[in-house]
C-alpha positions in Angstrom: -27.0 -40.0 31.8 -24.8 -43.1 31.4 -26.2 -43.6 27.8 -25.4 -40.1 26.6 -21.6 -40.7 26.6 -21.7 -43.4 23.8 -24.1 -41.3 21.8 -21.9 -38.3 22.1 -18.8 -40.3 21.1 -20.6 -41.7 18.1 -21.7 -38.2 17.0 -18.2 -36.9 17.4 -16.8 -39.8 15.4 -19.2 -39.1 12.5 -18.4 -35.4 12.6 -14.6 -36.1 12.5 -14.8 -38.6 9.7 -17.0 -36.3 7.6 -14.7 -33.3 8.2 -11.5 -35.1 7.7 -12.4 -37.6 4.9 -14.3 -38.2 1.8 -17.9 -39.6 1.8 -16.6 -43.2 1.9 -14.9 -42.4 5.3 -11.3 -42.4 3.8 -9.0 -39.7 5.0 -8.1 -37.0 2.4 -4.3 -36.6 2.3 -2.5 -34.4 -0.3 -0.1 -36.2 -2.6 3.5 -35.8 -1.7 4.9 -32.4 -2.6 7.1 -32.2 -5.8 8.1 -28.8 -6.9 10.4 -25.9 -6.4 12.1 -24.9 -3.1 14.6 -22.1 -2.5 18.2 -22.7 -1.5 19.8 -19.8 0.3 23.6 -19.9 0.8 24.5 -18.3 4.1 27.9 -20.1 4.3 31.2 -18.5 3.8 31.8 -20.5 0.6 30.4 -20.9 -2.8 28.2 -23.9 -3.1 29.6 -25.8 -6.1 26.9 -28.6 -6.4 23.7 -29.7 -4.9 22.0 -33.1 -5.2 18.7 -34.5 -4.0 18.5 -38.2 -3.2 16.3 -40.8 -1.5 18.7 -42.1 1.2 20.3 -40.4 4.2 23.9 -41.0 3.2 25.9 -38.4 1.3 25.4 -38.7 -2.4 26.8 -36.8 -5.3 25.4 -39.1 -8.0 22.7 -38.0 -10.3 22.2 -34.6 -11.7 23.7 -31.5 -10.1 20.8 -29.1 -9.6 23.0 -26.0 -9.9 23.8 -24.8 -13.4 26.6 -22.7 -11.9 28.1 -22.3 -8.3 25.9 -20.5 -5.9 27.6 -17.4 -4.5 27.6 -16.5 -0.8 24.3 -14.9 0.3 22.7 -15.8 -3.1 19.6 -18.0 -3.7 18.7 -20.6 -6.3 15.5 -22.5 -7.0 15.8 -26.3 -7.2 13.4 -29.1 -7.7 12.3 -30.9 -4.6 10.5 -34.3 -4.1 9.1 -35.0 -0.6 11.1 -37.5 1.3 14.4 -36.5 -0.3 17.7 -35.6 1.4 20.0 -32.9 0.1 23.8 -33.0 -0.3 25.9 -29.9 -1.1 29.5 -29.7 -2.1 31.7 -26.7 -1.3 35.4 -26.1 -0.7 36.5 -27.0 2.9 38.9 -24.0 2.9 39.4 -21.3 0.2 41.1 -23.0 -2.7 41.3 -26.3 -0.7 39.8 -29.7 -0.7 36.1 -30.3 -1.3 33.7 -31.0 1.5 30.2 -32.6 1.2 27.3 -31.9 3.6 24.1 -33.9 3.8 20.9 -33.2 5.6 20.5 -35.4 8.7 16.8 -36.1 7.9 14.5 -35.3 5.1 13.2 -31.7 5.4 9.4 -31.5 5.7 8.9 -29.2 2.7 5.3 -29.2 1.4 5.0 -26.1 -0.6 6.8 -23.7 -3.0 7.3 -21.4 0.0 10.0 -23.6 1.5 13.6 -22.5 2.0 16.7 -24.5 2.7 19.4 -22.3 4.3 22.9 -23.7 3.9 25.5 -22.7 6.6 29.2 -23.7 6.8 28.5 -26.9 8.6 24.7 -27.4 8.6 21.3 -26.5 7.3 18.1 -24.9 8.5 14.7 -25.7 6.9 12.1 -23.0 6.7 8.9 -24.8 5.8 6.4 -22.0 5.2 6.2 -18.4 4.0 5.9 -16.8 7.4 9.0 -18.5 8.7 11.0 -17.3 5.7 9.6 -13.8 5.8 10.4 -13.6 9.6 14.1 -14.5 9.0 16.4 -11.5 9.0 17.8 -10.6 5.6 15.5 -13.0 3.7 15.7 -11.8 0.0 12.1 -12.9 -0.9 10.7 -15.6 -3.2 11.3 -15.3 -6.9 8.4 -15.1 -9.3 8.8 -18.7 -10.5 7.9 -19.8 -6.9 5.1 -17.3 -6.1 3.4 -18.2 -9.4 4.0 -22.0 -9.1 0.8 -24.1 -9.5 1.1 -27.7 -8.3 0.4 -30.3 -11.0 -0.9 -33.1 -8.8 -3.1 -31.5 -6.2 -3.4 -28.6 -3.7 -0.7 -28.0 -1.1 -0.7 -25.6 1.8 1.1 -22.4 0.9 
């Protein structure tokens, strides 16, 4: 009886490495996600600009991902790269000074069915289709997202 435990552990280890890895015993991990995500403006203000960047501090350098301001309750598709932070710029008050908001951490988006909701003073990340569809008032995903095919490997949808 005392010799069955190591054999069981060895069999379990072999099963797990075969199920979770390639034949050489290396874990199979998908490449970081790079592709479209949906931005949904649920703030009281137009979003004037949005930037993705690699550090956690506010940044409005680089290319603005909006071609025009995003109206209240409207959506826009932007390009996402896993590990990025997002900064948006809007008016602080109607016709007033500008205010910038940045995500506190990098959202865990890993598919084209990801949504970043922008509120007046914060964000909410919906990381899969079921979370998005369960959110009241969700307008749905545009065709460019539902027909998106990743270029560098499969991602969970």
